[in-house]
C-alpha positions in Angstrom: -7.6 25.7 30.7 -6.9 24.6 27.2 -9.3 25.1 24.3 -9.7 23.5 21.1 -9.1 26.0 18.2 -11.5 26.9 15.4 -14.6 25.7 17.4 -13.7 22.0 17.1 -15.2 19.8 19.8 -12.7 17.9 21.9 -12.9 14.2 21.9 -14.2 12.3 25.1 -12.0 10.8 27.7 -12.4 7.3 26.1 -10.6 8.5 23.0 -7.9 10.1 24.9 -7.3 6.8 27.0 -7.3 4.8 23.8 -4.7 7.1 22.2 -2.5 6.8 25.4 -2.8 3.1 25.2 -1.7 3.1 21.5 1.2 5.2 22.3 2.3 3.1 25.3 1.9 0.0 23.1 4.3 1.4 20.6 6.9 2.6 23.3 6.6 -0.6 25.2 9.0 -2.7 22.9 11.7 0.0 23.2 11.6 0.0 27.0 11.5 -3.8 27.0 14.5 -3.9 24.6 16.5 -1.5 26.9 15.7 -3.6 30.0 16.5 -6.9 28.5 19.9 -5.5 27.1 20.9 -3.9 30.3 19.7 -6.9 32.5 21.9 -9.4 30.6 25.4 -10.5 31.7 28.1 -8.0 30.7 30.1 -10.9 29.4 27.8 -10.6 26.3 28.9 -7.2 25.8 32.5 -7.9 25.8 32.0 -10.8 23.3 29.9 -8.6 20.9 32.3 -5.8 21.1 35.2 -7.9 20.2 33.7 -10.3 17.6 30.3 -9.2 16.3 29.7 -5.3 16.5 32.9 -3.9 14.8 32.5 -5.6 11.5 28.6 -5.6 11.6 28.7 -1.7 12.4 31.3 -1.2 9.7 29.4 -3.2 7.0 26.1 -1.3 8.1 27.9 2.2 7.8 29.3 1.3 4.4 25.8 0.0 3.2 24.1 3.2 4.3 26.7 5.5 2.9 26.7 3.6 -0.5 23.0 3.4 -0.7 22.5 6.9 0.5 24.8 8.2 -2.3 23.0 6.1 -5.0 19.6 7.1 -4.0 20.5 10.7 -3.7 22.0 10.9 -7.2 19.2 8.7 -9.0 16.3 10.1 -7.0 17.0 13.7 -7.2 18.5 13.6 -10.7 15.3 11.9 -12.2 13.1 14.2 -10.2 14.6 17.3 -11.6 14.9 15.6 -15.2 11.2 14.9 -15.4 10.1 18.1 -13.8 12.3 20.6 -15.8 12.6 18.9 -19.2 10.2 17.5 -21.8 11.6 14.5 -23.7 10.2 11.4 -25.5 8.6 9.1 -22.9 8.5 11.7 -20.1 4.6 11.0 -19.5 5.3 7.4 -18.9 8.5 7.7 -17.0 7.3 10.3 -14.6 5.1 7.6 -13.0 7.2 4.4 -14.0 10.1 5.7 -12.0 8.0 4.8 -8.8 7.7 1.1 -9.9 10.6 -0.2 -8.0 8.6 0.6 -4.7 6.6 -2.5 -5.8 9.7 -4.7 -5.5 10.8 -5.7 -2.0 14.7 -5.6 -1.7 14.9 -9.2 -1.0 13.1 -10.1 -4.2 15.3 -8.0 -6.5 18.4 -9.6 -4.7 16.7 -13.0 -5.3 16.1 -12.2 -9.0 19.7 -10.8 -9.7 21.5 -13.7 -8.1 20.2 -15.9 -10.8 20.3 -13.1 -13.6 23.8 -12.1 -12.9 25.2 -15.6 -12.0 28.4 -16.6 -13.8 26.4 -19.2 -15.9 23.3 -17.1 -15.9 21.6 -15.2 -18.9 23.3 -11.7 -18.6 27.0 -12.9 -18.3 26.3 -15.7 -20.8 25.1 -13.0 -23.3 28.1 -10.8 -22.7 30.5 -13.8 -23.1 28.8 -14.6 -26.5 29.1 -11.0 -27.7 32.8 -10.9 -26.8 33.6 -14.4 -28.1 34.4 -16.0 -24.9 33.4 -19.6 -24.1 33.5 -20.1 -20.2 33.2 -18.1 -17.0 37.0 -18.6 -16.6 37.7 -16.3 -19.5 35.3 -13.4 -18.5 33.1 -12.9 -15.5 31.5 -9.9 -13.9 32.3 -9.1 -10.3 30.5 -11.1 -7.8 27.2 -9.8 -6.8 27.6 -11.3 -3.3 29.5 -8.3 -2.1 29.2 -4.9 -0.6 29.0 -3.3 -4.1 26.3 -5.8 -5.0 24.3 -4.8 -2.0 24.6 -1.1 -2.6 23.7 -1.8 -6.3 20.5 -3.8 -5.5 19.2 -1.6 -2.6 20.1 1.7 -4.3 18.1 0.9 -7.4 14.9 -0.4 -5.4 15.0 2.5 -2.8 15.6 5.5 -4.8 11.8 6.2 -5.5 11.6 7.5 -1.8 13.9 10.4 -2.7 12.2 10.7 -6.1 8.8 10.9 -4.7 9.6 13.8 -2.3 12.1 15.7 -4.4 9.5 15.5 -7.5 6.7 16.7 -5.3 8.8 19.6 -4.2 10.1 20.6 -7.8 6.5 20.6 -9.0 5.5 23.3 -6.7 8.6 25.6 -6.9 7.5 28.9 -8.6 8.9 29.6 -11.9 10.0 33.2 -11.4 12.8 32.0 -8.9 14.6 30.1 -11.6 14.0 32.9 -14.0 15.4 35.5 -11.8 18.6 33.2 -11.3 18.9 32.8 -15.0 18.5 36.7 -15.4 21.3 37.2 -12.9 23.7 35.1 -15.0 23.4 31.6 -13.9 23.3 28.6 -16.2 20.9 25.9 -16.0 22.9 23.9 -13.8 23.9 26.8 -11.5 20.3 27.8 -11.2 19.4 24.2 -10.2 22.3 24.0 -7.6 21.8 27.4 -6.0 17.9 27.8 -6.3 16.0 24.5 -6.9 18.2 22.1 -4.9 18.4 24.2 -1.7 14.5 24.7 -1.9 14.0 21.0 -2.2 16.5 20.1 0.5 13.7 19.4 3.3 12.0 17.0 0.9 15.2 15.3 -0.2 16.1 14.8 3.6 12.8 13.1 4.3 13.2 10.8 1.2 16.8 10.0 2.2 15.9 9.2 5.7 13.1 6.7 4.6 15.4 5.1 2.2 18.2 4.6 4.8 15.6 3.3 7.4 14.5 0.7 4.8 18.0 -0.3 4.2 18.5 -0.6 7.9 15.4 -2.8 8.3 16.5 -5.1 5.3 17.5 -8.6 6.3 16.6 -10.7 3.1 18.7 -8.9 0.6 21.7 -8.4 3.0 21.8 -12.1 3.9 21.2 -13.4 0.4 24.2 -11.1 -0.7 26.5 -12.1 2.2 26.7 -8.9 4.0 26.7 -9.1 7.8 24.9 -6.0 8.9 23.4 -5.1 12.3 20.1 -6.6 11.1 21.4 -9.8 10.1 23.7 -10.0 13.2 20.3 -9.7 15.4 18.7 -12.4 13.5 21.6 -14.9 13.6 22.4 -14.2 17.3 18.8 -14.9 18.2 17.8 -17.8 15.9 21.1 -19.4 15.2 22.9 -19.0 18.5 19.7 -18.8 20.8 21.1 -15.9 22.5 18.1 -13.3 23.1 20.2 -11.1 25.3 22.9 -10.7 22.8 20.4 -10.0 20.2 18.9 -7.3 22.2 22.3 -5.7 22.9 22.9 -5.6 19.2 19.4 -4.2 18.7 20.2 -1.4 21.0 23.2 -0.4 18.9 20.7 -0.4 16.0 18.5 2.0 17.8 21.4 4.4 17.9 21.7 4.2 14.1 18.0 4.8 13.9 18.3 7.9 16.2 21.1 9.2 14.1 19.0 9.0 10.8 16.0 10.6 12.4 18.3 13.4 13.6 19.9 13.6 10.1 16.3 14.1 8.7 15.5 16.8 11.3 18.7 18.6 10.6 18.0 18.5 6.8 14.7 20.2 7.5 15.8 22.7 10.2 14.9 26.3 9.6 13.7 25.4 6.1 10.1 26.6 6.0 9.0 28.4 2.8 6.0 30.2 1.8 3.3 28.4 -0.2 3.6 28.8 -3.9 -0.2 28.2 -4.5 -0.7 31.3 -6.2 2.4 31.6 -8.3 3.1 30.2 -11.8 4.6 26.7 -11.6 7.7 25.8 -13.5 7.1 24.4 -17.0 9.2 21.6 -18.6 11.7 22.8 -21.2 11.5 21.0 -24.5 14.6 19.0 -25.4 15.4 18.1 -29.0 17.8 15.6 -30.9 20.4 13.8 -28.9 19.8 15.6 -25.8 16.2 14.6 -25.7 17.1 10.7 -26.3 19.8 11.0 -23.8 17.4 12.1 -21.2 15.0 9.3 -22.1 17.7 6.8 -21.6 18.9 8.3 -18.5 15.4 8.3 -16.9 14.8 4.7 -18.3 17.8 3.0 -16.6 16.5 3.1 -13.0 13.3 1.6 -14.1 14.7 -1.2 -16.2 17.3 -2.1 -13.4 15.0 -1.7 -10.4 11.8 -3.0 -11.9 11.5 -4.4 -15.4 14.5 -6.9 -15.3 13.8 -8.5 -12.1 10.0 -8.6 -12.8 10.6 -10.1 -16.3 12.8 -12.7 -14.7 10.0 -13.6 -12.2 7.5 -14.0 -15.0 9.8 -16.1 -17.1 10.7 -18.4 -14.2 7.0 -18.8 -13.1 6.0 -19.5 -16.9 8.8 -22.3 -17.0 7.7 -23.9 -13.9 4.0 -24.0 -15.1 5.1 -25.3 -18.5 7.0 -28.2 -16.9 3.9 -29.3 -15.3 5.1 -28.7 -11.6 2.0 -26.4 -11.0 1.5 -24.5 -7.8 2.6 -26.4 -4.7 0.3 -26.9 -1.8 2.6 -25.1 0.7 2.6 -22.1 -1.6 -1.2 -21.9 -1.4 -1.2 -22.2 2.3 1.3 -19.4 2.4 -0.8 -17.2 0.2 -3.8 -17.8 2.5 -1.6 -17.0 5.6 -0.3 -13.8 4.0 -3.7 -12.7 3.2 -5.1 -13.4 6.6 -2.2 -11.6 8.3 -2.4 -8.7 6.0 -6.2 -8.2 6.5 -5.9 -8.4 10.3 -3.0 -5.8 10.4 -4.9 -3.6 8.1 -8.1 -3.5 10.2 -6.4 -3.1 13.4 -3.8 -0.5 12.1 -6.5 1.6 10.3 -8.7 1.6 13.5 -5.9 2.6 15.7 -4.9 5.2 13.3 -8.2 6.7 13.1 -8.4 6.9 16.9 -5.0 8.7 17.1 -5.6 11.1 14.4 -9.1 12.0 15.5 -8.0 12.7 19.2 -5.0 14.7 18.1 -7.1 16.8 15.7 -9.7 17.2 18.6 -7.0 18.4 20.9 -4.7 20.5 18.7 -4.2 23.2 21.3 -0.7 23.5 23.1 0.5 22.4 25.4 -1.2 19.2 24.3 -0.6 15.6 25.4 -2.6 14.1 22.6 -0.3 15.5 20.0 2.7 14.0 21.7 0.9 10.7 22.1 0.1 10.8 18.3 3.8 11.4 17.5 4.8 8.5 19.8 2.3 6.3 18.1 4.2 6.8 14.7 7.6 5.9 16.0 7.2 2.1 15.1 8.0 2.8 11.5 11.5 4.0 12.4 12.0 0.7 14.3 13.5 -2.0 12.1 11.5 -5.2 12.1 14.2 -7.2 14.0 14.5 -4.5 16.8 10.7 -4.4 17.2 10.4 -8.1 17.4 12.9 -8.5 20.1 11.5 -5.6 22.0 8.0 -6.9 21.7 8.9 -10.6 22.7 9.4 -10.2 26.5 6.1 -8.3 27.4 4.2 -10.4 24.8 5.4 -13.6 26.4 4.4 -12.2 29.9 1.1 -11.3 28.6 0.4 -14.5 26.8 1.4 -16.6 30.0 -1.1 -14.6 31.9 -3.8 -15.2 29.2 -3.2 -18.9 29.1 -3.5 -18.9 33.0 -6.7 -17.2 32.9 -8.2 -19.4 30.1 -6.8 -22.7 31.5 -4.9 -23.2 28.1 -1.7 -25.0 27.7 1.3 -23.2 25.9 1.2 -19.6 24.5 -2.2 -19.2 22.8 -1.6 -15.6 21.6 1.8 -16.5 20.1 0.4 -19.7 18.5 -2.5 -17.9 16.9 -0.2 -15.3 15.4 -1.5 -12.4 17.5 1.9 -11.3 18.6 2.9 -11.1 14.9 -0.1 -9.0 14.1 0.7 -6.5 16.9 4.2 -6.1 15.7 3.0 -5.3 12.1 0.4 -2.9 13.6 3.1 -1.0 15.5 5.4 -1.0 12.6 3.0 0.3 10.0 0.7 2.5 12.3 2.4 5.7 10.9 0.8 5.1 7.5 -2.8 5.4 8.6 -2.2 8.1 11.3 -0.5 10.2 8.6 -3.0 9.6 5.9 -6.0 10.1 8.1 -4.5 13.4 9.5 -4.0 14.7 6.1 -7.5 13.8 5.2 -8.9 15.6 8.4 -6.8 18.7 7.6 -8.8 18.9 4.2 -12.1 18.9 5.8 -13.5 22.4 6.5 -14.0 23.1 10.2 -17.4 24.9 9.3 -18.9 21.2 8.7 -17.9 20.3 12.3 -19.2 23.5 13.7 -22.4 22.9 12.0 -22.7 19.5 13.5 -21.9 20.8 17.0 -24.6 23.4 16.6 -27.1 20.5 15.8 -26.3 18.7 19.1 -23.9 16.1 17.8 -21.0 15.0 20.1 -17.4 14.2 19.0 -18.2 10.6 18.2 -21.4 11.4 16.3 -19.7 14.2 14.2 -16.8 11.7 13.4 -19.5 8.9 12.3 -22.0 11.1 10.3 -19.6 14.0 9.0 -16.0 12.9 9.0 -15.9 9.3 8.1 -17.8 9.7 4.8 -15.4 12.3 3.8 -12.4 10.3 4.9 -13.1 7.4 2.7 -10.4 8.1 0.2 -7.7 8.8 2.9 -8.8 5.6 4.9 -8.9 3.6 1.7 -5.4 4.8 0.5 -3.9 4.1 4.0 -5.5 0.6 4.2 -4.1 -0.4 0.9 -0.5 0.8 1.9 -0.7 -1.2 5.1 -2.0 -4.1 3.4 0.7 -4.4 0.9 3.4 -3.6 3.4 2.2 -6.1 5.7 2.2 -8.8 2.8 6.0 -7.9 2.1 7.3 -7.8 5.7 10.0 -10.2 6.3 12.1 -9.6 9.4 9.3 -9.3 12.0 7.5 -12.1 10.2 10.6 -14.4 10.4 11.1 -13.8 14.2 7.6 -13.9 15.4 5.6 -16.2 13.3 4.0 -19.3 14.9 5.4 -22.7 14.3 4.6 -24.1 10.8 3.4 -20.7 9.8 4.7 -19.3 6.5 3.7 -16.3 4.5 4.8 -15.5 1.0 8.0 -13.6 2.1 9.1 -16.4 4.4 8.4 -19.0 1.9 10.6 -17.1 -0.6 13.2 -16.5 2.0 13.3 -20.3 2.7 13.5 -21.3 -1.0 16.2 -18.6 -1.8 18.2 -19.9 1.2 18.0 -23.4 -0.3 19.0 -22.1 -3.7 15.8 -23.4 -5.3 14.9 -20.0 -7.0 12.4 -21.6 -9.4 10.4 -22.6 -6.3 10.3 -19.2 -5.0 9.4 -17.3 -8.4 5.7 -17.7 -8.0 5.7 -16.2 -4.4 7.8 -13.3 -5.5 5.5 -12.7 -8.3 2.4 -12.6 -6.3 4.2 -10.2 -3.7 5.2 -7.9 -6.8 1.7 -7.9 -8.3 0.3 -7.0 -5.0 2.9 -4.3 -4.4 1.8 -2.6 -7.7 -1.4 -1.5 -6.3 -0.1 1.4 -4.1 2.5 2.4 -6.8 -0.5 3.0 -9.2 -2.4 5.0 -6.4 0.7 7.1 -5.8 1.2 7.8 -9.4 -2.5 8.8 -9.8 -2.6 11.0 -6.7 1.0 12.4 -6.4 2.3 13.2 -9.8 -0.4 14.9 -11.8 0.9 16.8 -14.9 2.0 20.3 -14.0 -1.0 23.0 -14.3 -1.2 25.5 -17.0 0.2 29.0 -16.4 -2.0 30.9 -14.2 -3.6 28.0 -12.5 -2.9 26.8 -9.0 -0.3 24.1 -8.7 -0.8 21.2 -6.3 -0.4 22.2 -2.8 2.3 20.7 -0.4 3.3 20.7 3.2 6.7 22.2 3.1 7.5 21.1 6.7 6.6 17.6 5.9 6.5 16.9 2.0 6.5 13.2 2.2 3.4 11.6 0.9 
């Protein structure tokens, strides 16, 4: 018989059944995708292997390699710079380096396509300074290229590596670096041989998150003319009406996802270190003169490129549109309402499901333990690109929708028409956020409180309602905010599963950019960015507090899973 450790009371059978249903719901799209791909005519495979997959796979591999290199260099370098050095602007830059997280990749691509256009403001200013008169005399390389896609995605996604690496650098004990310097290592040698290996698990987590976001991207890649696997899935399904072919490409994407997850696991393999909670944290070294200002410039460039320039462009274009008297179109207002309604529905369901999964897993923390495996399965949706998830969910969703329509005597597909399938897809994709956040919150609650509630006669549900929920409010609030904002920004799943005549801000912007009417999409992009700033501010306040003074305890970190 298995027992629950530390005197915690196990959740009832209804909680376990609910967790099992959530896990099966997350795994259903993967099983459906495999069934759809294997059940199709093999002539699809030969066509895809000959004409589609080679180029799309090569482009995807090049994009992942390029973006991976950029985010590693920028994220790790900036994290070490603000952790180990004190220079002008450091107090602002240590949180401002997170700001590109507020910019969806497709919005940055949307902005830079106009900013870096041959007759745009940037190239025009360069030609003016160099004395040229036309783009024929001087022009920068075309942004619609592999290099342009790597540039855009790299400068938007580097905060994933920066967050995790910075959190690890903040907790590394100072005596290790001092010992390396005493043994004759220079500052760079101490970083390379001590600090970097200790931070490798965190860097692996951040890199895998950035690459998964790169794989999920559809808007920026399509805007910039890069035929990745994700774009191939979308065009095969929508433009060619070939669902089976899209499913087969999506299966190829799943292999890439598995490889990225294995890369992250390999990076953290055998890398568990003791806690440094009672050791003196590393203090930043003051820089002076030219070195100080060079550090300021180096840490400022990613913020300027990844956030300030595209955000300033959106503000300028929005002001120009309003000054010309065009105002806010009716379609944009409708899209804003649809976006808020979708995000609210996804947030409520995702947080509720996350609470069920996290609570059941905590109440059954013994091993062997099916609840723990079910909790891990419930978080797999975040690793699935939106296009893969949409195709895998479509077949079971249509079957359920047809059955519901028959029971209710309604024509058509009521669940699809009401957007419920889209809501379910977004819940599956973002469920990892509330599960992880609530699990972290539960881990910080002393078991003695639950034991006291048990002695007073409370059952598991009563203990959750009267003890844990009040203490979990910060974790639940933070998780809800992250889910809400990500649901507002979601593009691939929304493009594929939205009802007819249903637009969100993301799909509105995508349509305007596809038509080349950038001024029409600026307001929608600005609304998405303004909303995306909320979780960035939250992360900055909670993750990156100033390093504690000597002798105090530095912030704790889970060395096995250092991601926030």
